[in-house]
C-alpha positions as CSV (number, residue, x, y, z in Angstrom):
1,M,131.7,87.6,-21.0
2,I,135.6,88.8,-20.0
3,L,135.9,88.5,-16.0
4,A,139.1,90.7,-15.6
5,G,140.9,92.8,-12.8
6,T,143.9,92.3,-10.0
7,S,144.6,88.6,-9.1
8,G,142.2,87.3,-6.3
9,T,139.6,88.9,-6.5
10,G,136.8,86.5,-6.6
11,K,136.5,86.3,-10.5
12,T,137.2,82.6,-10.7
13,R,134.2,82.1,-7.1
14,L,131.8,84.5,-9.0
15,V,131.7,82.7,-12.2
16,R,130.9,79.0,-9.6
17,L,128.7,81.3,-7.5
18,F,126.7,82.5,-10.0
19,A,126.2,79.0,-11.5
20,E,125.3,77.0,-8.5
21,G,122.5,80.0,-7.8
22,A,121.6,79.2,-11.0
23,G,121.1,75.2,-9.9
24,A,124.2,74.5,-12.5
25,T,126.9,72.4,-10.1
26,R,130.2,70.6,-10.4
27,A,127.9,67.7,-9.4
28,N,125.2,67.7,-11.3
29,G,127.2,67.9,-14.7
30,R,126.1,71.8,-15.5
31,Y,129.0,73.4,-14.3
32,Q,133.3,73.2,-16.1
33,Q,136.2,75.1,-14.3
34,V,138.9,74.5,-17.0
35,A,142.5,75.9,-16.5
36,V,144.1,77.6,-19.7
37,R,147.3,76.6,-20.3
38,P,150.2,77.9,-21.6
39,D,151.1,76.3,-24.7
40,W,147.6,76.3,-26.2
41,S,148.2,77.3,-29.5
42,D,144.9,75.3,-31.7
43,S,141.4,74.2,-31.0
44,S,142.7,70.8,-30.5
45,D,142.9,71.1,-26.9
46,L,139.8,72.4,-26.2
47,F,137.5,69.7,-28.4
48,G,139.8,66.9,-28.9
49,H,142.1,65.5,-31.6
50,V,143.2,61.8,-33.2
51,D,146.8,60.5,-32.1
52,L,149.1,59.0,-33.8
53,N,147.4,55.3,-33.7
54,G,144.5,56.9,-34.8
55,H,142.4,57.1,-31.6
56,F,140.2,60.8,-31.1
57,I,141.3,62.1,-27.5
58,S,138.1,64.5,-26.3
59,G,139.9,68.1,-25.1
60,A,138.7,69.7,-21.7
61,V,135.6,70.0,-23.2
62,T,134.0,67.8,-26.0
63,D,132.6,65.8,-23.8
64,F,130.5,68.8,-22.0
65,V,129.7,70.2,-24.8
66,E,128.0,67.3,-26.0
67,K,125.8,66.7,-22.5
68,A,124.5,70.1,-23.4
69,A,123.4,69.2,-26.5
70,E,121.6,66.5,-25.1
71,D,120.0,68.6,-22.1
72,L,118.3,72.0,-23.9
73,T,116.2,72.3,-21.3
74,H,118.9,73.4,-18.5
75,P,121.8,76.0,-18.9
76,Y,125.1,74.7,-18.3
77,F,127.6,77.0,-17.5
78,L,131.6,76.7,-18.8
79,C,135.0,79.3,-17.3
80,L,138.0,79.1,-18.2
81,D,140.1,80.3,-15.8
82,E,143.3,82.2,-16.9
83,M,142.3,82.4,-20.2
84,N,144.7,85.0,-21.6
85,L,147.5,82.9,-20.4
86,A,147.4,81.5,-24.5
87,R,146.8,83.5,-27.0
88,V,142.9,83.2,-26.9
89,E,142.7,84.1,-30.3
90,Y,144.3,80.8,-31.5
91,Y,142.8,78.0,-29.2
92,L,139.1,79.6,-29.3
93,S,139.7,80.3,-33.3
94,D,136.6,77.7,-33.7
95,F,134.6,78.7,-31.9
96,L,135.3,82.5,-31.9
97,S,133.5,81.5,-36.0
98,V,131.3,79.3,-35.0
99,V,129.6,81.5,-32.9
100,E,128.9,84.4,-36.0
101,T,126.6,81.6,-37.5
102,R,124.2,81.9,-35.1
103,E,120.9,81.4,-36.8
104,M,116.9,80.8,-35.3
105,R,115.9,77.2,-36.6
106,D,112.1,75.5,-35.4
107,G,112.2,77.9,-32.1
108,H,116.0,77.0,-31.0
109,I,119.0,78.7,-32.2
110,V,122.1,76.5,-33.9
111,T,125.4,77.4,-35.6
112,D,127.3,75.3,-38.5
113,P,129.0,72.5,-36.5
114,I,132.6,72.7,-35.8
115,R,133.8,69.9,-37.5
116,L,136.3,67.2,-35.0
117,E,139.0,63.9,-37.7
118,G,137.3,61.5,-36.2
119,H,134.6,62.3,-34.2
120,K,131.8,63.6,-35.4
121,D,131.0,67.2,-35.6
122,L,130.2,69.8,-32.1
123,S,127.6,72.2,-32.7
124,L,127.3,74.2,-30.2
125,P,123.3,74.5,-28.3
126,E,122.0,77.2,-27.5
127,N,122.2,76.5,-23.6
128,L,126.2,77.2,-23.2
129,Y,127.1,79.9,-21.6
130,V,131.4,80.7,-21.6
131,V,132.3,83.4,-19.0
132,G,136.1,83.7,-19.4
133,T,138.5,85.8,-16.1
134,V,141.5,87.7,-16.8
135,N,144.6,89.0,-15.0
136,M,146.1,91.5,-17.3
137,D,150.1,91.3,-16.5
138,E,153.7,89.7,-18.0
139,T,153.2,86.9,-18.3
140,T,149.6,87.2,-19.9
141,F,148.6,88.0,-23.9
142,P,146.4,91.3,-24.3
143,F,143.2,90.4,-26.7
144,S,142.4,91.1,-30.2
145,R,139.3,93.4,-31.8
146,K,138.4,89.5,-32.9
147,V,137.7,88.5,-29.1
148,L,136.7,91.8,-27.2
149,D,133.8,92.2,-30.8
150,R,132.3,88.8,-29.8
151,A,132.7,89.6,-25.4
152,N,132.0,91.8,-22.6
153,A,134.2,92.6,-20.3
154,I,134.0,93.5,-17.3
155,E,136.3,95.2,-14.5
156,F,137.2,94.1,-11.6
157,S,139.4,97.0,-10.1
158,F,137.9,98.4,-6.5
159,V,139.4,96.3,-3.4
160,D,138.3,97.3,0.3
161,L,140.8,95.0,2.4
162,M,138.4,96.4,5.3
163,P,136.7,93.4,7.1
164,P,132.8,94.0,7.3
165,D,132.5,95.6,11.0
166,G,130.5,92.6,13.4
167,K,129.4,90.0,12.8
168,E,127.0,89.6,9.6
169,D,123.8,86.6,9.6
170,S,124.6,84.3,6.6
171,E,121.0,83.5,5.4
172,V,121.2,80.4,3.4
173,V,119.2,80.3,-0.1
174,D,117.5,77.8,-2.0
175,L,118.8,77.2,-5.5
176,L,116.8,79.6,-8.2
177,P,114.7,76.9,-10.6
178,F,115.9,78.7,-13.7
179,D,115.4,76.5,-17.1
180,N,117.3,78.1,-20.1
181,R,114.7,79.9,-21.4
182,F,115.6,83.1,-19.1
183,F,119.5,82.8,-20.2
184,R,118.4,83.4,-23.5
185,G,119.0,85.7,-26.1
186,E,115.9,86.0,-28.0
187,Y,117.4,88.3,-31.0
188,L,120.3,87.4,-33.4
189,T,119.6,89.8,-36.0
190,L,119.2,93.8,-35.6
191,Q,116.0,93.6,-37.4
192,Q,114.2,91.4,-35.4
193,C,114.2,94.2,-33.1
194,L,112.9,96.8,-35.3
195,E,110.0,94.4,-35.9
196,D,109.3,93.5,-32.2
197,E,110.2,96.6,-30.6
198,D,109.7,101.0,-30.4
199,E,111.9,101.3,-34.1
200,E,112.2,105.1,-32.8
201,Q,113.4,104.6,-29.7
202,I,116.2,101.4,-31.7
203,R,117.5,104.2,-34.0
204,N,118.1,107.1,-31.5
205,W,120.1,104.5,-29.7
206,C,121.9,104.1,-33.0
207,L,122.4,107.4,-33.6
208,L,124.4,107.6,-30.0
209,L,126.9,104.7,-30.9
210,C,127.1,106.7,-34.3
211,Q,128.6,109.7,-32.8
212,C,131.0,106.9,-30.5
213,N,131.8,105.9,-33.6
214,E,132.7,108.8,-35.8
215,I,135.3,110.3,-33.2
216,L,136.8,106.3,-33.2
217,K,137.0,106.5,-36.4
218,K,139.9,109.0,-35.6
219,D,142.3,106.0,-34.1
220,N,140.7,103.5,-36.6
221,A,138.8,102.2,-33.7
222,Q,135.0,101.5,-34.5
223,V,132.8,99.4,-34.1
224,G,131.0,97.3,-36.7
225,Y,128.0,96.0,-37.2
226,R,128.2,93.5,-34.4
227,V,128.7,95.0,-31.3
228,R,126.5,97.3,-32.5
229,D,123.7,94.6,-32.5
230,E,124.8,93.6,-29.2
231,I,124.9,97.0,-27.7
232,I,120.8,97.2,-28.9
233,F,119.8,93.9,-27.5
234,Y,121.6,94.4,-24.2
235,L,119.5,98.3,-23.9
236,L,116.3,96.7,-24.8
237,Y,116.8,93.6,-22.1
238,S,117.4,96.3,-20.0
239,Q,114.6,98.3,-20.6
240,K,112.2,94.9,-21.4
241,Y,113.1,93.8,-17.6
242,N,113.7,97.2,-15.5
243,L,116.8,96.5,-14.6
244,M,118.5,100.1,-14.7
245,E,117.5,103.7,-16.2
246,K,118.4,103.8,-20.3
247,R,121.2,106.1,-20.1
248,E,123.2,103.7,-17.0
249,A,122.3,101.5,-19.2
250,M,124.2,103.3,-22.3
251,D,127.3,104.2,-19.8
252,W,128.0,100.6,-18.9
253,E,127.5,99.2,-22.8
254,I,130.4,102.0,-23.9
255,L,132.4,100.7,-21.0
256,Q,132.0,96.9,-21.4
257,K,131.9,97.3,-25.2
258,I,134.1,100.1,-27.0
259,L,136.5,100.9,-24.2
260,P,138.6,97.6,-24.4
261,R,139.4,98.8,-27.9
262,I,141.6,101.1,-27.3
263,Q,145.3,101.4,-26.2
264,G,148.7,102.9,-28.0
265,S,151.0,106.0,-27.8
266,S,150.2,108.0,-30.5
267,S,149.1,111.9,-30.2
268,A,146.0,110.0,-32.0
269,V,145.7,107.7,-29.3
270,R,145.4,110.9,-26.5
271,D,142.7,112.8,-29.0
272,L,140.5,109.7,-28.6
273,L,140.4,109.7,-24.5
274,G,139.7,113.3,-24.7
275,E,137.0,113.9,-27.4
276,L,135.2,110.7,-25.7
277,F,135.7,112.1,-22.6
278,Q,133.3,115.4,-24.0
279,F,130.9,112.9,-25.7
280,C,130.7,111.0,-22.0
281,A,131.5,113.9,-19.6
282,G,129.7,116.5,-21.9
283,D,133.1,118.8,-22.0
284,Y,136.9,118.7,-23.2
285,E,137.3,121.8,-24.8
286,G,138.4,123.7,-21.9
287,L,140.4,121.2,-20.6
288,R,142.4,120.9,-24.0
289,T,146.4,122.0,-22.3
290,D,150.3,120.2,-23.3
291,S,150.8,120.9,-19.9
292,G,150.9,116.9,-19.1
293,E,147.3,117.9,-16.2
294,I,144.8,116.8,-18.8
295,N,143.9,113.4,-16.2
296,R,144.1,116.3,-12.9
297,K,140.7,118.7,-15.1
298,M,139.3,115.5,-16.2
299,S,139.1,113.8,-12.8
300,K,138.4,117.3,-11.0
301,L,135.6,118.6,-13.6
302,L,133.8,115.0,-12.4
303,K,133.8,115.3,-8.7
304,E,132.6,118.9,-9.2
305,A,129.9,118.5,-11.7
306,R,129.6,114.2,-11.8
307,E,125.5,114.6,-11.7
308,K,125.5,117.1,-15.0
309,V,128.1,114.0,-16.7
310,R,125.8,111.9,-18.9
311,F,128.5,108.2,-19.3
312,P,129.9,109.2,-15.5
313,R,131.8,105.0,-15.6
314,S,132.6,105.6,-19.2
315,A,134.2,109.1,-17.9
316,A,135.9,108.5,-14.9
317,K,137.6,105.4,-16.9
318,L,138.5,107.7,-20.2
319,A,139.9,109.8,-17.2
320,S,142.2,107.4,-15.8
321,M,143.0,106.3,-19.2
322,M,144.7,109.5,-19.9
323,R,146.0,109.3,-16.5
324,R,148.3,106.4,-17.5
325,Y,148.9,108.6,-21.5
326,E,150.4,111.1,-19.2
327,E,152.6,109.4,-16.8
328,D,153.7,105.7,-19.6
329,G,153.2,107.6,-22.6
330,F,150.7,103.9,-23.3
331,T,147.4,103.5,-22.2
332,S,144.9,100.6,-22.9
333,Y,141.9,99.6,-20.4
334,W,143.6,96.5,-18.9
335,Q,145.6,98.8,-16.2
């Protein structure tokens, strides 16, 4: 999970509170926060290395991952704070690669091991959950698609600086006694879903993603099987646990899994934004213009006919990205 947004909005604090709500704290060793350093250039900074004397030096998370592997009953949360101060695909390369080897074995999700010189191999346990916080400015690096394909990005862009009215009662609540079964995914492949769930519903969702992908292909931004599978898993979990209406769940996934891939300054990017807006809002033909006012018309349409918009959150984000394109000649999801 990637939490992005304005500095000082409480992203890191949110990760810690979420973990504490599930009973994972610093005190019991099930929550760890690691500040990413700008000089991290490979995975040895995270997982360890051998020094000149031949001694293994543990990395920032080596002991934490090993402890999680010895306690599969409970969830363990790792927060990579300011994770894009260094290039994520460099220092997290072993993790990103090994995640792709997940398989179900004897009722547990297992991975191939990360090979560590001078130390026993390190496998990623099924109860390890990684959340990164990021700020997008001149001091940070953008995300590669390799990273975005393996994460959901949630943006914190709204800030209300006004304090609450009057005094609010602060209710102290008990920690929830969740074990890892609450957090662990139930599916690893789409085939498992087709065997266990409503096949027609899954195919309808996939058809919608195919339509979206045809638009994305026009700027070589299409998604692959990995993203498709994770979106379907998200929709299935939402439906199974009655978390949100189907269309709302798909709206969130377009916003979190597809739109972060889009950036650039070409006319193809502008056209891509327009066609995706049509896909989400149902209208774009009437907005075509060379006068640099497409964003204004998009925003007007959303304001006047929002209840008719199929995916309102994604459409609003696309309108915002179009505004940046018209003003700066460049756009991206990260603003």
